ROFI-250305 format. One line per field, with one value per residue (C-alpha): x, y, z; residue number from 1. Coordinates in steps of 0.5 Angstrom, whole numbers, m for minus. Last residue first. Layout:
% residues N
east X; ... .
north Y; ... .
up Z; ... .
resi NUM; ... .
% end
This chain:
% residues 430
east m82; m82; m75; m72; m71; m65; m63; m58; m52; m48; m46; m46; m39; m39; m37; m39; m39; m37; m40; m46; m44; m38; m35; m32; m30; m35; m38; m39; m44; m42; m42; m37; m42; m49; m52; m49; m46; m45; m41; m43; m39; m43; m48; m43; m43; m41; m46; m45; m49; m53; m56; m55; m59; m56; m58; m64; m70; m77; m75; m76; m70; m64; m58; m56; m51; m56; m55; m61; m59; m63; m63; m61; m56; m60; m58; m60; m61; m65; m70; m76; m79; m86; m89; m92; m85; m80; m83; m83; m76; m74; m78; m73; m67; m72; m72; m78; m80; m88; m86; m82; m89; m87; m80; m80; m72; m71; m76; m71; m65; m69; m71; m64; m61; m67; m65; m58; m60; m58; m54; m59; m65; m71; m67; m67; m61; m55; m51; m52; m45; m44; m37; m41; m47; m46; m45; m53; m56; m52; m54; m61; m61; m57; m63; m69; m65; m69; m76; m74; m80; m85; m90; m95; m101; m95; m96; m104; m103; m105; m108; m110; m113; m117; m118; m115; m119; m115; m109; m110; m106; m100; m97; m93; m89; m88; m81; m77; m73; m66; m62; m65; m60; m59; m59; m65; m71; m69; m73; m76; m83; m86; m93; m97; m103; m106; m111; m109; m106; m105; m100; m101; m94; m95; m89; m88; m81; m85; m90; m96; m93; m95; m93; m98; m97; m92; m90; m83; m81; m76; m69; m64; m65; m64; m61; m60; m61; m59; m63; m61; m65; m66; m64; m69; m67; m68; m69; m69; m72; m71; m76; m74; m80; m78; m80; m79; m78; m78; m76; m76; m79; m82; m84; m86; m89; m86; m88; m86; m81; m78; m75; m69; m70; m69; m72; m76; m78; m85; m86; m93; m99; m102; m102; m104; m110; m115; m110; m113; m107; m104; m97; m96; m90; m89; m83; m82; m79; m79; m79; m82; m89; m89; m87; m90; m88; m92; m87; m90; m88; m93; m88; m94; m94; m96; m96; m97; m97; m101; m104; m103; m110; m116; m113; m118; m123; m127; m130; m133; m136; m134; m137; m134; m138; m138; m131; m129; m131; m132; m127; m125; m123; m119; m118; m113; m114; m110; m116; m114; m116; m112; m113; m112; m113; m115; m118; m113; m107; m104; m107; m104; m107; m106; m110; m117; m124; m129; m135; m132; m136; m138; m135; m133; m130; m125; m124; m119; m113; m108; m101; m99; m95; m98; m106; m109; m115; m118; m121; m125; m127; m131; m129; m132; m125; m124; m120; m116; m115; m110; m110; m104; m106; m103; m97; m91; m86; m80; m77; m69; m63; m69; m68; m65; m69; m74; m71; m76; m76; m83; m86; m81; m86; m83; m83; m91; m92; m89; m93; m100; m98; m96; m103; m108; m113; m115; m122; m118; m114; m120; m122; m127; m126; m130 .
north m13; m6; m5; 1; 8; 12; 19; 25; 21; 27; 29; 25; 24; 17; 19; 26; 31; 25; 27; 24; 17; 16; 12; 5; 2; 3; m4; m2; m4; m1; 5; 9; 8; 5; 1; 1; m3; 1; 1; 4; 8; 12; 6; 5; m3; m1; m2; m6; m7; 0; 1; 5; 12; 18; 25; 27; 30; 33; 39; 36; 32; 38; 37; 40; 35; 29; 22; 17; 11; 4; 0; m8; m7; m1; 6; 10; 17; 21; 17; 14; 7; 9; 6; 11; 17; 11; 10; 17; 17; 11; 14; 20; 16; 16; 10; 7; 4; 2; m6; m5; m5; m10; m14; m20; m21; m21; m15; m11; m13; m11; m4; m2; m3; 1; 6; 6; 6; 13; 10; 5; 8; 4; m2; m8; m12; m13; m8; m10; m7; m13; m12; m12; m17; m21; m15; m13; m20; m21; m15; m16; m23; m19; m13; m19; m24; m23; m22; m28; m26; m29; m26; m28; m26; m24; m28; m30; m38; m41; m48; m51; m58; m58; m65; m63; m68; m72; m73; m66; m60; m66; m68; m74; m71; m65; m63; m56; m53; m51; m56; m54; m48; m42; m38; m33; m37; m38; m42; m46; m48; m55; m56; m63; m63; m70; m71; m78; m79; m71; m70; m63; m59; m53; m49; m44; m39; m33; m33; m36; m41; m46; m53; m57; m64; m67; m74; m73; m68; m73; m72; m67; m62; m55; m54; m46; m43; m36; m31; m26; m20; m16; m21; m27; m31; m38; m45; m51; m58; m64; m70; m74; m69; m64; m59; m51; m45; m38; m31; m25; m21; m28; m35; m36; m42; m47; m54; m60; m56; m55; m48; m49; m43; m35; m29; m26; m20; m17; m10; m10; m12; m5; m2; m10; m10; m8; m9; m10; m9; m4; m4; m11; m12; m19; m24; m30; m37; m41; m49; m50; m51; m43; m41; m35; m30; m24; m18; m12; m14; m20; m25; m28; m35; m37; m44; m47; m40; m40; m32; m30; m28; m23; m20; m17; m22; m20; m24; m20; m19; m27; m31; m36; m36; m36; m32; m31; m25; m21; m24; m20; m25; m22; m27; m27; m31; m36; m41; m46; m41; m36; m34; m28; m27; m21; m22; m23; m20; m22; m30; m33; m38; m44; m47; m45; m48; m42; m40; m39; m43; m41; m41; m47; m45; m48; m47; m47; m51; m53; m53; m50; m44; m43; m43; m45; m42; m45; m42; m46; m44; m48; m50; m58; m60; m55; m49; m47; m41; m41; m36; m37; m33; m28; m28; m32; m31; m35; m38; m37; m42; m46; m53; m57; m61; m67; m71; m76; m74; m74; m77; m83; m88; m90; m84; m83; m89; m87; m80; m84; m89; m83; m80; m86; m81; m75; m71; m65; m64; m65; m71; m72; m65; m64 .
up 68; 66; 63; 67; 65; 67; 66; 64; 63; 60; 52; 46; 46; 50; 57; 55; 62; 66; 73; 75; 70; 73; 68; 68; 60; 55; 51; 43; 38; 31; 27; 31; 37; 33; 38; 46; 51; 58; 64; 70; 76; 82; 84; 91; 89; 81; 77; 71; 64; 63; 56; 50; 49; 45; 43; 46; 43; 45; 49; 56; 55; 57; 58; 51; 49; 51; 54; 56; 60; 58; 65; 64; 71; 75; 75; 82; 78; 74; 74; 69; 71; 72; 66; 61; 65; 62; 55; 54; 56; 52; 46; 47; 44; 37; 32; 36; 43; 44; 42; 48; 52; 57; 56; 53; 54; 45; 46; 50; 46; 40; 43; 45; 38; 36; 40; 38; 31; 27; 21; 18; 21; 20; 23; 17; 20; 15; 17; 24; 25; 31; 36; 42; 41; 47; 51; 49; 51; 57; 60; 58; 62; 68; 68; 68; 73; 79; 75; 70; 66; 62; 57; 54; 49; 44; 38; 37; 37; 30; 28; 22; 20; 27; 30; 37; 41; 44; 50; 52; 55; 56; 63; 62; 56; 59; 56; 58; 53; 55; 52; 45; 44; 40; 45; 43; 44; 52; 57; 52; 54; 52; 51; 48; 44; 43; 37; 36; 29; 28; 34; 36; 38; 43; 44; 50; 49; 50; 45; 43; 39; 34; 32; 27; 24; 30; 30; 27; 33; 36; 32; 32; 36; 37; 31; 30; 23; 21; 16; 11; 8; 14; 19; 20; 26; 25; 30; 27; 31; 27; 26; 20; 16; 19; 24; 25; 29; 28; 30; 26; 33; 37; 37; 29; 26; 21; 21; 15; 13; 5; 7; 2; m1; 2; 5; m1; 1; m1; 2; 2; 7; 8; 2; m1; 3; 8; 14; 21; 26; 21; 18; 16; 12; 9; 9; 4; 5; m1; m1; m7; m4; m2; 5; 9; 14; 17; 20; 23; 31; 33; 30; 24; 21; 15; 11; 4; 1; m5; m3; m11; m12; m9; m4; 2; 2; 8; 14; 19; 26; 28; 34; 39; 45; 52; 51; 44; 42; 36; 31; 25; 19; 14; 7; 3; m5; m7; m9; m4; 1; 5; 13; 16; 23; 28; 35; 39; 34; 27; 28; 21; 17; 12; 6; 8; 3; 3; 7; 14; 17; 25; 31; 36; 43; 47; 55; 60; 57; 62; 61; 68; 66; 60; 62; 55; 52; 45; 39; 33; 26; 22; 15; 16; 17; 23; 23; 29; 33; 39; 45; 50; 56; 60; 65; 66; 72; 71; 77; 76; 72; 68; 69; 62; 58; 60; 54; 52; 45; 42; 36; 36; 36; 44; 45; 44; 47; 54; 53; 52; 59; 62; 61; 63; 64; 63; 67; 69; 63; 59; 54; 49; 46; 39 .
resi 430; 429; 428; 427; 426; 425; 424; 423; 422; 421; 420; 419; 418; 417; 416; 415; 414; 413; 412; 411; 410; 409; 408; 407; 406; 405; 404; 403; 402; 401; 400; 399; 398; 397; 396; 395; 394; 393; 392; 391; 390; 389; 388; 387; 386; 385; 384; 383; 382; 381; 380; 379; 378; 377; 376; 375; 374; 373; 372; 371; 370; 369; 368; 367; 366; 365; 364; 363; 362; 361; 360; 359; 358; 357; 356; 355; 354; 353; 352; 351; 350; 349; 348; 347; 346; 345; 344; 343; 342; 341; 340; 339; 338; 337; 336; 335; 334; 333; 332; 331; 330; 329; 328; 327; 326; 325; 324; 323; 322; 321; 320; 319; 318; 317; 316; 315; 314; 313; 312; 311; 310; 309; 308; 307; 306; 305; 304; 303; 302; 301; 300; 299; 298; 297; 296; 295; 294; 293; 292; 291; 290; 289; 288; 287; 286; 285; 284; 283; 282; 281; 280; 279; 278; 277; 276; 275; 274; 273; 272; 271; 270; 269; 268; 267; 266; 265; 264; 263; 262; 261; 260; 259; 258; 257; 256; 255; 254; 253; 252; 251; 250; 249; 248; 247; 246; 245; 244; 243; 242; 241; 240; 239; 238; 237; 236; 235; 234; 233; 232; 231; 230; 229; 228; 227; 226; 225; 224; 223; 222; 221; 220; 219; 218; 217; 216; 215; 214; 213; 212; 211; 210; 209; 208; 207; 206; 205; 204; 203; 202; 201; 200; 199; 198; 197; 196; 195; 194; 193; 192; 191; 190; 189; 188; 187; 186; 185; 184; 183; 182; 181; 180; 179; 178; 177; 176; 175; 174; 173; 172; 171; 170; 169; 168; 167; 166; 165; 164; 163; 162; 161; 160; 159; 158; 157; 156; 155; 154; 153; 152; 151; 150; 149; 148; 147; 146; 145; 144; 143; 142; 141; 140; 139; 138; 137; 136; 135; 134; 133; 132; 131; 130; 129; 128; 127; 126; 125; 124; 123; 122; 121; 120; 119; 118; 117; 116; 115; 114; 113; 112; 111; 110; 109; 108; 107; 106; 105; 104; 103; 102; 101; 100; 99; 98; 97; 96; 95; 94; 93; 92; 91; 90; 89; 88; 87; 86; 85; 84; 83; 82; 81; 80; 79; 78; 77; 76; 75; 74; 73; 72; 71; 70; 69; 68; 67; 66; 65; 64; 63; 62; 61; 60; 59; 58; 57; 56; 55; 54; 53; 52; 51; 50; 49; 48; 47; 46; 45; 44; 43; 42; 41; 40; 39; 38; 37; 36; 35; 34; 33; 32; 31; 30; 29; 28; 27; 26; 25; 24; 23; 22; 21; 20; 19; 18; 17; 16; 15; 14; 13; 12; 11; 10; 9; 8; 7; 6; 5; 4; 3; 2; 1 .
% end
């Protein structure tokens, strides 16, 4: 299906120049990133051809090189929208309103599926679907309503595993829509605008990343960590972009690769969907500082409209929220229990009783015992003194909001934030 690949491309620069002149792309190259990022993983993109066959393409995220493409079987129904839940599980709706789960058996040398199951008979009339990798499936309707569903199983079997339907808002009449992180989406309009959305409980916030330049794409997907892929239907070309920070609400730090697309043609699928969370990128030298910056930016926020599992005990969920926003490896393993940070640290080898670092989680306990399966509080280290004895922290659910402490000696303070002494530090896994 691909007539040219990255290794055999010709006239790429001329193609990109022509695309810019047609307002298909913006000529901006984006702002250089402050620190070199180290990216791991593969951008995995599934698609469906107009004859109903499933496709799989793998792209190296840091270079935009397409590694391989495989074409699989006909799904046996007329698809309307699709969302990839994980590396081998895809949800696809039919034009009749049914929801199917497609289980991929292999996508290496061949693309084969082990099952195509209709899991819901009717009602799924969404024109777009996308899954954020953190339990939330998003869909839009033809009238512009944005809906959110909770997916509770990696391979859902029906309404018992895809539920808690919530209407987020109206006015989402968009050309493309895809998730880029936990409860974060980007979208394009017919006029070429690029929007970013943050879903906060039942509310939402929009940032305008670009005022123009994205009108040529009929499909935009993301594999996570700020990698965006846009397909131009008229040529079948696929372009790639890197957003240095998906949470800053600013499009100036999106790096463009107009002169080096993934492919100049061949992407003829009617639908495309990327597997979420398959790529992680870390500014290794600044990960802790990035976490501290984002934590401090939330000081004063009471998170009343955010859907934490425990609305009156959300200190650990705040740490998870900040870490997940910085693509910390294994952040999805954290839960509402403060002691889950200890479990994380022991599993990943980052648990210590001293030597705090910026970006660390710090555990407190009034009975001074973290081996009993409980901790009273956790927050984030945002500053460490030169001698390592003094720290500043930011924590969630401190007087029902996010608060920042002044300097204190972590080793001698008996209860610096009213939850017992600081007993352990857990570094995020880079």
